[in-house]
C-alpha angles and dihedrals in degrees: 000000000000101000137142120019136305091268086077090066109102111215119215108197123194130184088214135003139158095244132340090219090052091049090050089053091050092049091051091049091051093054104266108152121227142272099068137122135217121210129177138187090220138005125211096195107023116165138198135196118322091012096297118155115256107211107231118202122175112259095039124100123261109176137164127186118199116202143150108227117209091228135092114285092240092067097046091095088068086075089071089067092042089051090052090054090050091051091049092051094048093047091053090051091053102037104033120205103018128127108256122181140171115240118203127278107009114334137101122215131204116198088343096309130103113261102159142018136197130212123188119197133170121223135182119238127216090282093049092252117145119251133180125234116199109199117195128184121188126185102228109163103004144014137203115266105202104056134135089242122038113261135200142172141227091256095046093053102037109014085235129117139188134200114260093233091052091047091048090053092047091050092045091052094048096042094047091050093049093044090054091052090048091054091049103038106020134235103296098092092045093047089056093044090052092048091049089063100030119134115237095009108163092010132111108263139178119226113202126191088029110163119239098026125116096238099016093252134108132176128201146108120305098234109166150327117255124219090253091055097258117144111232110223120197113220134181120296090032093288118155120205124192112224117203101180139007144096117283124214140145 
């Protein structure tokens, strides 16, 4: 259950680790009780959505929060969007007047380039109870150059930097506060907050790697975000198609 305040989150810090999400899974399996967080200076096997490699350079943030939300399992994915809002808020606090947006389904953009990503995974604890791991990666001092989507970092965009432990604490505070409100009041306010800062809302977009399409691509208007996290894509003849996974671009 998400109760108390963020001070109750135990932080496990490592100079080097394979993956903070993997370490969180191991801790749950060994009997560590949530909530706790894992943070590392560098990862040797970081991963992103759909098994993609997350490039892990020292000085950037690699953070995983393990928790057990007091909400039905089917709504746990909403915490991906709430996490994105928390990341946006913290980045604005650090960087000042930069253009921060949420990019469906699980990225954060700064001035149109990817600065952070979120990965949600479920894991069983020692008693076979389901837990949620919220993995967050933020480019703090550097970013990969050869990526399918342009990337950036806090330092590149603002010439500012922040220690990874400080950033982990800021994110933990913000995420814990928002998650508590979500448990109490539901997703509606966060859905609207996410839409208010969503990249490409109301624009024509292309969704690649979309399941169930002949060539894996769909084009249409980004209309809305559904309660279950699906992107609503407006097609010809006033058809609306829910998209559950894919890569969005224009």
